[in-house]
C-alpha positions as CSV (number, residue, x, y, z in Angstrom):
1,X,0.0,0.1,-0.1
2,X,2.8,2.3,-0.4
3,X,1.2,3.8,-3.1
4,X,-1.2,5.4,-1.3
5,X,1.9,6.9,0.7
6,X,3.2,8.2,-1.7
7,X,-0.1,9.2,-4.1
8,X,-1.0,11.8,-0.7
9,X,2.4,12.6,-1.0
10,X,1.9,14.0,-4.8
11,X,-1.5,15.9,-3.0
12,X,0.0,17.6,-0.2
13,X,3.2,18.7,-2.9
14,X,0.4,19.4,-5.2
15,X,-1.9,22.0,-2.9
16,X,1.6,23.5,-1.4
17,X,2.5,24.6,-4.5
18,X,-0.7,25.6,-5.9
19,X,-1.0,28.0,-2.7
20,X,2.0,30.3,-3.5
21,X,1.4,33.6,-4.2
22,X,1.7,34.7,-7.4
23,X,5.1,36.7,-9.3
24,X,8.2,36.3,-9.3
25,X,9.2,35.5,-5.6
26,X,7.4,31.9,-6.6
27,X,9.6,31.1,-10.0
28,X,12.7,29.1,-7.7
29,X,9.9,26.8,-6.1
30,X,8.1,26.5,-9.5
31,X,11.4,25.8,-11.8
32,X,12.3,23.4,-8.9
33,X,8.9,21.4,-9.1
34,X,9.3,20.6,-12.7
35,X,11.5,17.9,-11.2
36,X,8.9,16.3,-9.2
37,X,7.9,12.8,-9.7
38,X,4.0,13.5,-10.3
39,X,3.2,14.7,-13.3
40,X,0.3,16.9,-11.7
41,X,2.9,18.7,-9.9
42,X,5.2,19.5,-13.0
43,X,2.2,20.4,-15.0
44,X,1.2,22.9,-12.6
45,X,5.0,24.4,-11.8
46,X,5.0,24.6,-16.0
47,X,1.0,26.5,-16.3
48,X,2.4,28.8,-13.1
49,X,5.6,29.5,-15.0
50,X,4.6,30.4,-17.7
51,X,2.6,33.7,-16.3
52,X,5.8,35.2,-14.8
53,X,8.0,37.0,-16.4
54,X,11.1,35.8,-18.0
55,X,13.7,37.4,-15.9
56,X,17.6,36.6,-16.9
57,X,17.7,34.3,-13.9
58,X,14.6,32.7,-14.3
59,X,15.1,31.3,-17.9
60,X,18.9,31.0,-16.8
61,X,17.4,28.2,-14.2
62,X,15.1,26.3,-16.9
63,X,17.9,26.1,-19.8
64,X,20.1,24.2,-17.2
65,X,17.1,21.9,-16.2
66,X,17.4,21.5,-20.6
67,X,20.5,19.7,-19.6
68,X,19.9,17.2,-17.1
69,X,20.1,13.5,-18.2
70,X,18.2,11.0,-17.3
71,X,15.2,13.3,-16.6
72,X,12.8,13.4,-18.8
73,X,9.9,15.0,-17.3
74,X,11.8,17.7,-16.4
75,X,13.8,18.5,-19.3
76,X,10.2,18.2,-21.1
77,X,8.6,20.9,-18.7
78,X,11.3,23.2,-18.8
79,X,11.1,23.3,-22.7
80,X,7.3,24.0,-22.9
81,X,7.5,26.6,-20.3
82,X,10.7,27.9,-22.6
83,X,8.4,28.1,-25.4
84,X,5.7,29.8,-23.9
85,X,8.1,32.9,-22.9
86,X,8.7,34.5,-25.7
87,X,11.2,37.0,-26.8
88,X,12.9,37.2,-23.1
89,X,13.8,33.7,-24.1
90,X,14.6,33.8,-27.4
91,X,18.5,35.0,-27.0
92,X,19.0,31.9,-23.9
93,X,18.1,29.4,-26.0
94,X,19.1,30.5,-29.3
95,X,22.9,30.2,-28.0
96,X,22.4,26.0,-27.0
97,X,22.3,26.3,-30.9
98,X,26.4,25.7,-30.0
99,X,26.1,23.2,-26.9
100,X,28.6,21.1,-27.4
101,X,25.3,18.5,-26.8
102,X,23.6,17.4,-29.5
103,X,20.2,16.7,-27.3
104,X,20.6,20.6,-25.7
105,X,20.6,21.5,-29.7
106,X,17.8,19.8,-30.5
107,X,15.8,20.6,-27.4
108,X,16.9,24.3,-28.8
109,X,15.8,24.2,-32.4
110,X,11.6,22.6,-30.6
111,X,11.4,25.3,-28.4
112,X,12.7,28.1,-31.0
113,X,10.2,26.0,-34.1
114,X,8.0,26.9,-30.8
115,X,8.3,30.5,-30.0
116,X,8.3,31.4,-34.2
117,X,10.9,34.6,-33.7
118,X,12.1,35.1,-37.7
119,X,15.0,36.4,-36.1
120,X,16.3,32.2,-34.8
121,X,15.9,31.7,-38.4
122,X,19.8,32.9,-39.5
123,X,21.1,30.2,-36.2
124,X,18.1,27.2,-37.3
125,X,19.4,27.3,-40.9
126,X,23.1,26.9,-39.8
127,X,21.8,24.5,-37.5
128,X,20.6,22.0,-40.7
129,X,24.7,21.3,-41.4
130,X,24.5,19.8,-38.0
131,X,26.3,16.9,-37.4
132,X,23.7,14.7,-35.3
133,X,20.2,14.2,-37.9
134,X,18.2,14.9,-35.0
135,X,19.0,18.3,-35.0
136,X,18.8,19.0,-38.4
137,X,15.3,17.6,-38.1
138,X,14.4,19.4,-36.0
139,X,15.5,22.5,-37.5
140,X,14.1,21.4,-40.6
141,X,11.1,21.5,-38.5
142,X,11.3,24.7,-37.0
143,X,12.2,26.8,-40.0
144,X,9.2,25.0,-41.4
145,X,7.1,26.8,-38.0
146,X,8.2,30.0,-38.3
147,X,8.2,30.6,-42.2
148,X,9.1,33.5,-44.1
149,X,11.3,34.0,-47.1
150,X,14.6,32.4,-45.6
151,X,13.3,29.7,-44.2
152,X,10.9,28.7,-47.3
153,X,14.4,28.9,-49.4
154,X,16.5,26.5,-47.4
155,X,13.7,24.6,-46.6
156,X,12.9,24.0,-50.8
157,X,17.1,23.6,-50.6
158,X,16.6,20.2,-48.8
159,X,14.3,18.5,-50.9
160,X,17.2,17.4,-52.7
161,X,19.7,16.8,-49.4
162,X,20.9,12.9,-48.9
163,X,18.7,12.2,-45.7
164,X,15.5,11.2,-46.8
165,X,14.4,12.0,-43.3
166,X,15.1,15.9,-44.0
167,X,13.3,15.5,-47.4
168,X,10.5,14.6,-45.8
169,X,11.0,17.5,-43.1
170,X,11.3,19.8,-45.4
171,X,8.3,19.5,-46.9
172,X,6.0,18.7,-44.2
173,X,7.2,21.9,-43.0
174,X,6.5,23.7,-46.3
175,X,3.0,22.0,-46.4
176,X,3.2,23.3,-43.3
177,X,3.7,27.1,-44.8
178,X,1.2,26.6,-47.4
179,X,4.4,26.8,-49.4
180,X,4.4,24.8,-52.1
181,X,7.9,24.2,-54.3
182,X,8.2,24.5,-58.3
183,X,6.1,21.5,-59.6
184,X,9.7,20.1,-61.2
185,X,10.8,19.8,-57.2
186,X,7.6,18.4,-56.5
187,X,7.5,15.6,-59.4
188,X,10.5,13.4,-58.7
189,X,8.8,12.8,-54.6
190,X,6.0,12.1,-55.1
191,X,7.4,8.3,-56.7
192,X,9.5,8.3,-53.8
193,X,7.7,5.7,-50.6
194,X,8.9,7.4,-48.4
195,X,8.5,11.3,-49.3
196,X,5.0,9.8,-51.3
197,X,2.7,11.2,-48.0
198,X,4.6,14.7,-47.6
199,X,4.8,15.1,-51.6
200,X,0.7,14.9,-52.2
201,X,0.2,16.8,-49.3
202,X,1.7,19.5,-50.7
203,X,0.6,18.8,-54.4
204,X,-2.5,19.7,-53.5
205,X,-2.0,22.8,-52.7
206,X,0.0,23.9,-55.9
207,X,-3.5,25.2,-57.8
208,X,-2.9,24.0,-61.2
209,X,-4.6,21.7,-63.4
210,X,-1.1,19.3,-64.1
211,X,-1.2,19.1,-60.5
212,X,-4.8,17.9,-59.7
213,X,-5.1,15.8,-62.4
214,X,-1.3,14.5,-61.0
215,X,-3.5,13.5,-58.1
216,X,-6.2,11.7,-59.2
217,X,-4.3,9.6,-62.0
218,X,-3.0,8.7,-58.3
219,X,-5.9,7.9,-57.4
220,X,-6.5,4.5,-59.8
221,X,-3.5,2.8,-57.9
222,X,-3.4,1.1,-54.8
223,X,-0.2,1.9,-54.5
224,X,-0.5,5.6,-54.5
225,X,-4.6,6.2,-53.2
226,X,-3.4,6.4,-49.8
227,X,-1.1,9.6,-50.4
228,X,-3.6,11.6,-53.1
229,X,-5.9,11.5,-50.2
230,X,-3.4,13.5,-48.0
231,X,-3.4,16.1,-51.6
232,X,-7.3,16.3,-51.8
233,X,-7.1,16.3,-47.9
234,X,-4.6,19.6,-48.0
235,X,-6.6,21.6,-51.3
236,X,-9.1,24.9,-49.9
237,X,-12.3,25.8,-50.8
238,X,-14.6,22.9,-52.7
239,X,-12.6,20.8,-56.1
240,X,-14.2,22.2,-59.2
241,X,-16.6,20.7,-61.1
242,X,-14.1,19.3,-64.0
243,X,-11.8,17.8,-61.1
244,X,-15.0,16.2,-59.1
245,X,-15.8,14.5,-62.8
246,X,-12.0,13.6,-63.5
247,X,-12.2,11.7,-59.7
248,X,-15.4,10.2,-60.3
249,X,-14.0,8.5,-63.5
250,X,-11.1,8.0,-62.5
251,X,-12.2,6.2,-59.3
252,X,-15.4,4.4,-61.5
253,X,-13.3,0.7,-62.8
254,X,-11.8,0.9,-59.2
255,X,-13.5,-2.5,-58.3
256,X,-12.9,-1.3,-54.1
257,X,-13.3,2.3,-54.5
258,X,-16.2,2.3,-52.2
259,X,-14.9,0.0,-49.7
260,X,-11.7,1.9,-49.9
261,X,-13.6,5.6,-49.3
262,X,-15.4,4.0,-46.8
263,X,-12.6,2.9,-44.9
264,X,-11.4,6.3,-45.1
265,X,-14.4,7.7,-44.4
266,X,-14.4,6.1,-40.9
267,X,-10.9,6.2,-40.0
268,X,-9.4,7.8,-36.6
269,X,-6.8,9.7,-39.1
270,X,-8.9,13.9,-38.8
271,X,-7.0,14.3,-42.2
272,X,-7.8,11.0,-44.1
273,X,-11.3,11.4,-43.3
274,X,-11.1,15.2,-45.1
275,X,-9.8,14.2,-48.2
276,X,-12.7,11.1,-48.6
277,X,-15.0,13.8,-48.3
278,X,-14.0,15.8,-51.0
279,X,-13.5,12.3,-52.7
280,X,-16.2,11.2,-51.0
281,X,-18.5,14.1,-52.8
282,X,-16.7,14.4,-56.2
283,X,-18.4,10.3,-56.5
284,X,-22.0,10.9,-56.0
285,X,-22.6,7.4,-54.2
286,X,-25.7,7.1,-52.1
287,X,-24.1,4.1,-50.5
288,X,-21.4,6.5,-48.9
289,X,-24.1,9.1,-47.2
290,X,-23.9,7.4,-43.6
291,X,-19.5,6.8,-43.6
292,X,-19.9,10.3,-44.8
293,X,-22.2,11.6,-41.9
294,X,-19.8,9.7,-39.4
295,X,-16.7,11.5,-40.7
296,X,-18.1,14.5,-39.5
297,X,-16.1,12.8,-36.1
298,X,-15.5,15.4,-32.9
299,X,-12.5,17.1,-34.0
300,X,-14.2,20.3,-36.7
301,X,-15.9,18.5,-40.4
302,X,-19.3,19.2,-39.7
303,X,-19.5,21.7,-41.9
304,X,-17.7,19.6,-44.6
305,X,-19.5,16.7,-43.8
306,X,-22.8,18.5,-44.4
307,X,-21.4,20.0,-47.4
308,X,-20.9,16.7,-49.3
309,X,-23.3,15.0,-48.2
310,X,-26.2,17.3,-50.1
311,X,-25.1,17.0,-53.4
312,X,-26.4,13.5,-53.2
313,X,-29.8,14.8,-53.1
314,X,-32.9,12.9,-52.4
315,X,-30.4,9.5,-52.9
316,X,-28.5,10.4,-50.2
317,X,-31.5,11.1,-48.3
318,X,-32.9,8.3,-48.3
319,X,-29.7,6.3,-47.5
320,X,-29.9,8.1,-44.4
321,X,-33.2,7.0,-43.4
322,X,-32.7,3.5,-45.1
323,X,-30.0,3.4,-42.7
324,X,-31.9,1.2,-39.7
325,X,-29.8,0.5,-36.8
326,X,-27.1,1.9,-38.6
327,X,-29.3,5.9,-38.1
328,X,-29.7,5.1,-34.6
329,X,-26.8,4.3,-34.0
330,X,-24.0,7.5,-35.3
331,X,-22.7,9.6,-32.8
332,X,-23.6,13.1,-31.7
333,X,-22.1,14.9,-34.2
334,X,-22.9,12.7,-36.8
335,X,-26.2,13.1,-35.9
336,X,-26.1,16.6,-36.3
337,X,-24.4,16.5,-40.2
338,X,-27.7,13.1,-40.7
339,X,-30.6,15.8,-39.3
340,X,-29.1,18.7,-41.4
341,X,-28.0,16.6,-44.5
342,X,-32.0,15.3,-44.0
343,X,-33.5,18.8,-43.4
344,X,-31.4,20.5,-46.5
345,X,-33.0,17.6,-49.0
346,X,-36.6,17.2,-47.2
347,X,-38.7,16.3,-50.8
348,X,-42.2,14.5,-50.9
349,X,-40.9,11.4,-51.4
350,X,-39.2,11.1,-48.5
351,X,-42.8,11.5,-46.2
352,X,-43.2,7.8,-46.4
353,X,-39.8,7.0,-44.3
354,X,-40.2,10.2,-42.3
355,X,-43.0,8.7,-40.7
356,X,-41.7,5.4,-40.1
357,X,-38.7,7.3,-38.7
358,X,-41.6,9.0,-36.0
359,X,-42.2,5.6,-34.3
360,X,-38.9,3.7,-34.5
361,X,-38.5,4.5,-30.8
362,X,-35.6,7.3,-31.1
363,X,-37.0,10.6,-29.6
364,X,-34.0,12.9,-31.2
365,X,-34.7,11.6,-34.4
366,X,-38.5,11.8,-34.3
367,X,-38.2,15.3,-33.8
368,X,-36.3,15.2,-36.8
369,X,-38.4,13.7,-38.5
370,X,-41.0,16.1,-37.7
371,X,-39.1,19.4,-38.8
372,X,-38.8,17.2,-41.7
373,X,-41.8,16.8,-42.8
374,X,-43.1,20.2,-42.6
375,X,-39.7,20.8,-44.8
376,X,-41.1,18.2,-47.1
377,X,-44.2,20.9,-48.4
378,X,-46.1,17.5,-49.4
379,X,-50.0,16.7,-48.3
380,X,-49.5,13.7,-47.5
381,X,-47.3,15.2,-44.0
382,X,-50.4,16.9,-42.5
383,X,-51.6,13.9,-41.4
384,X,-49.2,12.0,-39.5
385,X,-48.4,15.4,-38.1
386,X,-51.1,16.3,-36.7
387,X,-51.1,12.9,-35.1
388,X,-48.3,14.3,-32.8
389,X,-50.1,16.7,-30.5
390,X,-49.9,14.4,-27.8
391,X,-46.9,13.6,-27.8
392,X,-45.7,17.0,-25.7
393,X,-41.8,16.3,-26.4
394,X,-43.4,16.5,-30.4
395,X,-46.0,18.8,-30.1
396,X,-43.9,22.2,-30.8
397,X,-42.3,20.2,-34.0
398,X,-46.0,19.4,-35.4
399,X,-46.7,23.1,-34.7
400,X,-44.3,24.6,-36.3
401,X,-44.7,22.2,-38.7
402,X,-48.2,22.2,-39.9
403,X,-47.8,25.9,-40.3
404,X,-45.2,25.8,-43.0
405,X,-47.0,23.1,-44.5
406,X,-50.6,25.5,-44.3
407,X,-48.5,27.7,-47.2
408,X,-49.2,25.1,-49.6
409,X,-52.3,23.2,-48.1
410,X,-54.2,25.3,-45.6
411,X,-56.8,23.8,-45.8
412,X,-55.9,20.3,-45.6
413,X,-54.5,21.8,-41.9
414,X,-56.9,23.5,-41.2
415,X,-59.6,20.5,-41.6
416,X,-56.3,18.4,-39.5
417,X,-57.0,21.0,-36.1
418,X,-60.2,21.6,-36.4
419,X,-60.8,17.9,-34.9
420,X,-58.3,18.8,-31.8
421,X,-60.3,22.6,-31.1
422,X,-63.2,20.8,-30.4
423,X,-62.8,19.1,-27.4
424,X,-60.0,19.4,-24.8
425,X,-57.5,21.9,-25.8
426,X,-53.7,21.9,-26.2
427,X,-51.2,24.4,-25.8
428,X,-49.5,23.5,-28.9
429,X,-52.8,23.3,-31.2
430,X,-54.2,26.6,-30.1
431,X,-51.0,28.3,-30.8
432,X,-51.0,26.5,-35.1
433,X,-55.3,27.3,-35.0
434,X,-54.7,31.0,-34.2
435,X,-51.8,31.3,-36.9
436,X,-53.2,29.2,-39.8
437,X,-56.5,30.8,-39.5
438,X,-56.1,34.3,-37.7
439,X,-59.1,36.7,-36.9
440,X,-61.6,33.7,-36.9
441,X,-59.4,32.1,-33.5
442,X,-60.7,34.9,-31.7
443,X,-63.5,32.6,-30.4
444,X,-61.3,30.2,-29.1
445,X,-58.5,32.3,-27.5
446,X,-61.6,33.3,-24.9
447,X,-62.7,30.4,-24.6
448,X,-59.3,29.1,-23.7
449,X,-58.1,31.9,-21.2
450,X,-60.7,30.5,-18.7
451,X,-59.4,26.8,-18.8
452,X,-58.2,25.1,-15.7
453,X,-54.6,24.6,-17.0
454,X,-52.5,27.1,-17.1
455,X,-50.5,25.9,-19.7
456,X,-53.5,26.5,-22.1
457,X,-53.8,29.9,-21.1
458,X,-51.1,30.6,-21.5
459,X,-51.2,29.8,-24.7
460,X,-54.1,31.9,-25.5
461,X,-52.1,34.6,-24.7
462,X,-49.2,33.9,-27.1
463,X,-51.6,32.9,-29.6
464,X,-53.7,36.3,-29.4
465,X,-51.2,38.3,-31.2
466,X,-52.5,36.4,-34.6
467,X,-55.8,38.5,-34.5
468,X,-57.2,41.6,-34.0
469,X,-59.0,41.4,-30.5
470,X,-55.2,41.3,-28.8
471,X,-54.7,44.2,-26.7
472,X,-58.4,42.7,-24.6
473,X,-56.8,39.6,-24.8
474,X,-53.6,40.1,-23.1
475,X,-54.9,42.1,-20.6
476,X,-57.1,39.6,-19.4
477,X,-54.0,37.5,-19.2
478,X,-51.9,40.1,-16.9
479,X,-54.6,39.7,-14.5
480,X,-54.4,36.5,-14.6
481,X,-53.6,34.9,-10.9
482,X,-50.9,32.3,-13.3
483,X,-47.2,33.9,-13.4
484,X,-47.6,31.6,-15.6
485,X,-49.1,33.5,-17.8
486,X,-48.7,36.9,-16.8
487,X,-45.2,36.4,-18.6
488,X,-46.6,34.7,-21.2
489,X,-48.2,38.7,-21.4
490,X,-45.9,40.0,-21.0
491,X,-43.8,38.1,-23.5
492,X,-46.9,39.2,-26.2
493,X,-46.5,42.9,-25.5
494,X,-43.7,43.0,-28.0
495,X,-46.0,42.3,-30.8
496,X,-49.1,45.0,-29.8
497,X,-48.5,48.6,-31.6
498,X,-47.1,51.1,-28.9
499,X,-50.3,53.4,-28.0
500,X,-52.3,50.0,-27.4
501,X,-49.5,48.7,-25.3
502,X,-48.3,51.6,-23.1
503,X,-50.9,51.0,-20.8
504,X,-50.2,47.4,-20.8
505,X,-47.0,47.7,-19.7
506,X,-47.7,50.4,-17.1
507,X,-49.5,47.6,-15.8
508,X,-46.7,44.8,-16.1
509,X,-44.1,47.2,-14.6
510,X,-45.6,46.7,-11.0
511,X,-46.5,43.0,-11.2
512,X,-45.6,41.1,-8.4
513,X,-43.4,38.0,-10.3
514,X,-39.9,39.2,-10.3
515,X,-40.0,37.2,-14.3
516,X,-42.9,39.6,-15.5
517,X,-41.7,42.5,-13.9
518,X,-38.0,41.3,-16.2
519,X,-39.5,40.8,-19.5
520,X,-42.2,43.9,-18.8
521,X,-37.8,46.2,-18.6
522,X,-37.5,43.9,-21.7
523,X,-40.1,44.9,-23.9
524,X,-40.3,48.7,-22.8
525,X,-37.3,50.1,-25.1
526,X,-39.7,49.1,-28.1
527,X,-42.7,51.4,-26.4
528,X,-40.9,53.8,-24.9
529,X,-42.7,56.6,-22.8
530,X,-41.3,59.6,-20.4
531,X,-44.2,58.3,-17.8
532,X,-42.6,54.6,-18.1
533,X,-38.7,55.6,-17.3
534,X,-38.9,56.5,-14.2
535,X,-40.4,53.3,-12.7
536,X,-37.5,51.6,-14.4
537,X,-35.2,53.7,-12.3
538,X,-37.0,52.1,-9.5
539,X,-36.5,48.8,-10.7
540,X,-32.9,49.5,-11.5
541,X,-32.6,48.6,-7.5
542,X,-34.9,45.8,-7.6
543,X,-33.3,42.8,-5.6
544,X,-33.4,40.3,-8.0
545,X,-30.6,40.8,-10.4
546,X,-32.7,39.8,-13.8
547,X,-35.1,42.7,-12.9
548,X,-32.1,45.1,-12.4
549,X,-29.7,43.8,-15.2
550,X,-33.0,44.2,-17.1
551,X,-33.9,47.4,-16.3
552,X,-30.6,48.9,-16.8
553,X,-30.2,47.1,-20.0
554,X,-33.8,49.5,-21.4
555,X,-32.7,52.4,-19.5
556,X,-29.3,52.1,-21.6
557,X,-30.9,51.5,-24.5
558,X,-33.2,54.0,-24.5
559,X,-30.3,56.5,-23.2
560,X,-31.9,57.4,-20.1
561,X,-29.2,55.6,-18.0
562,X,-28.1,58.2,-14.9
563,X,-24.9,57.7,-13.6
564,X,-25.8,57.4,-10.0
565,X,-27.8,54.2,-10.6
566,X,-24.4,52.9,-12.4
567,X,-22.9,54.2,-9.0
568,X,-25.9,52.4,-7.0
569,X,-26.2,48.9,-9.5
570,X,-21.8,48.2,-8.0
571,X,-23.8,47.7,-4.5
572,X,-26.4,45.3,-5.4
573,X,-25.8,41.9,-3.9
574,X,-26.5,40.2,-7.5
575,X,-22.1,40.3,-9.2
576,X,-23.9,39.8,-12.3
577,X,-25.2,43.9,-11.6
578,X,-21.7,44.4,-11.0
579,X,-20.6,43.6,-14.5
580,X,-23.2,44.6,-16.5
581,X,-22.7,48.1,-14.4
582,X,-19.1,48.2,-16.1
583,X,-20.4,47.6,-19.5
584,X,-22.6,50.0,-19.4
585,X,-20.6,53.0,-18.2
586,X,-17.9,52.3,-19.7
587,X,-17.6,56.1,-20.5
588,X,-18.5,57.7,-17.1
589,X,-15.2,58.5,-15.4
590,X,-17.0,58.5,-12.4
591,X,-16.8,54.3,-12.9
592,X,-13.0,54.5,-13.3
593,X,-12.2,54.3,-9.5
594,X,-15.3,51.4,-8.8
595,X,-13.0,49.5,-11.5
596,X,-9.6,50.2,-9.8
597,X,-11.6,49.0,-6.5
598,X,-13.4,46.1,-8.2
599,X,-9.9,44.0,-9.6
600,X,-10.6,42.8,-6.6
601,X,-13.5,41.5,-6.3
602,X,-14.1,37.6,-5.5
603,X,-15.7,37.2,-8.8
604,X,-13.3,36.9,-11.6
605,X,-16.1,38.4,-13.8
606,X,-16.4,41.5,-12.3
607,X,-12.7,41.7,-12.3
608,X,-12.8,41.1,-15.9
609,X,-15.4,43.4,-16.9
610,X,-13.6,46.7,-14.6
611,X,-10.8,45.3,-17.1
612,X,-11.8,46.1,-20.0
613,X,-13.6,49.3,-18.7
614,X,-9.9,50.4,-17.5
615,X,-8.5,49.1,-21.2
616,X,-10.9,52.2,-22.5
617,X,-11.7,54.8,-20.0
618,X,-8.7,54.6,-17.3
619,X,-5.7,57.5,-17.0
620,X,-2.3,57.0,-15.5
621,X,-3.5,56.8,-12.3
622,X,-5.3,53.2,-12.8
623,X,-2.1,51.5,-13.9
624,X,-0.6,50.5,-10.7
625,X,-4.0,49.0,-9.6
626,X,-4.0,47.0,-12.6
627,X,-0.7,46.3,-12.3
628,X,-1.2,44.5,-9.0
629,X,-3.9,42.6,-10.6
630,X,-2.3,41.8,-13.1
631,X,0.0,39.7,-11.0
632,X,-2.3,38.5,-8.4
633,X,-4.8,37.3,-11.0
634,X,-5.7,33.6,-11.3
635,X,-8.7,33.3,-13.8
636,X,-6.4,32.8,-17.4
637,X,-9.9,35.1,-19.2
638,X,-9.4,37.8,-16.0
639,X,-5.7,37.9,-16.6
640,X,-5.8,38.6,-20.0
641,X,-8.2,40.9,-20.2
642,X,-5.8,42.4,-17.5
643,X,-2.4,42.8,-19.4
644,X,-4.6,44.2,-22.5
645,X,-5.7,47.2,-20.3
646,X,-2.0,47.7,-18.3
647,X,-0.9,48.1,-22.0
648,X,-3.9,50.6,-23.3
649,X,-3.4,52.6,-20.2
650,X,0.3,52.5,-20.7
651,X,0.5,53.8,-23.6
652,X,-2.2,56.9,-22.2
């Protein structure tokens, strides 16, 4: 059980390190902790050191750690910190390129690449002739990170190097820079198995028919198609139509093309999936639809996957909907992609499949099916949608879909709803009925205002905006005993003409429910009137933060927010009110001293808002307070804003 003791010791060291005050005084302890046996302690020390000013002493201590052979964790942690220290560490690190130890020289090249400063390029170019192969490769990789004309030309020169590793590093560096060399220099490297993947990656960045043709031809050969895939992954933007046609022709005679593309689309490698999506869009094979959705993954290919699926047309949507268990098993991002594609491609021929999906037992897909049925524009979609009002989760989608279909089939939608408004009323049926039939819905809405269920009464008030007697219905809603109904009425005020809304707004602004008050404040700028300003000023001091925030915003929107109210808001118990006061009052000099005090507020969002105010309105007297706060700050976002404020105020 000794490991329990060791773990407890590591936890105590972690807590002791975390308790150290921010600033340069903690640097020696932090540097020492980079050699701790626990990776958690090392990571904390590295994160804290990256925020410390890179003084010569701190930098020299970190550089010294790089020389500790046998302490891999400490060396890597030190390298990581130096790479984050910017210009303050560059000169000391560059000096290591002359070190007798090749490990030190490699560390130097790696760190200089991370720093990304062009001043390091001459030393790295010289390191390309280093006697150690690892140092040469690290220097080439670093030049590919930094860029610039000298770095690019040096990398191009390496394409003829005898060392294949150097050629690969040069190709990868040029690919990172999106700086392809002349095609004659690249062409021989496409045929070399060692350099082929990297060379094709660069070939995809060459905007010329010869380059695309070379990549297309390589798709037809088993030995080169995986590398050619990388060329299409490197392309920027969609391919030209003629190139897509060439891809389709090249892959058509390949017997296992679909199986190969499916494997690439479902690969764990992001680059392969990106290239496969480009090819799948070109070949337009509906059988790949599910794999194309899966290609989205969790790493940023969702938009490209949708753009590849949509050109498949209805056949692609049908293939997705016919996926059965495979469709049901799609993970989150893939589901979202498939859903978007189905919605984009929804048409009358999908009604039967979408109706089947409603009953497949998957709530998420049922919601998608309801939404898509509304987009089919099909008369046959009305009946299955009308059956969904009994499902609370699907009723809102049925309402929206039927309203959309009413544009094409008004009588059919009205007939489907008519049977449902005769008996027990349902909220979304009410909304749909009022929106579809308009003025004739007045009698039903009046009846609904006397229903025993407050969700039905609230729906009637919300739907009142579709009939001419809306003000009377909203007035009745504001008098309702249920806060839920009064909230619906407060929201409905936004849709009324100002002349009719003003007396009702005055009533809503004295409601006893905080949410009604907040909603009324939000509506107030739509119906401005001098008589309301006094009440809004009172509500800006309301104990409920949501009310105070809404009132402050309403006054600001009407140009009627005095500095006295902003100062009073800074005494509110809710920190969100403090934050909003600083955001709304950045042009008021009176808030500058209060912002300086708020730099020590316990909530980071208030400190951040104060820093933003001082960045635009602070004076020279604010500089010391900002610097002190920056040294103490532990939150990354607030720290960044404080740094920006220090720079802005220092220039004044």
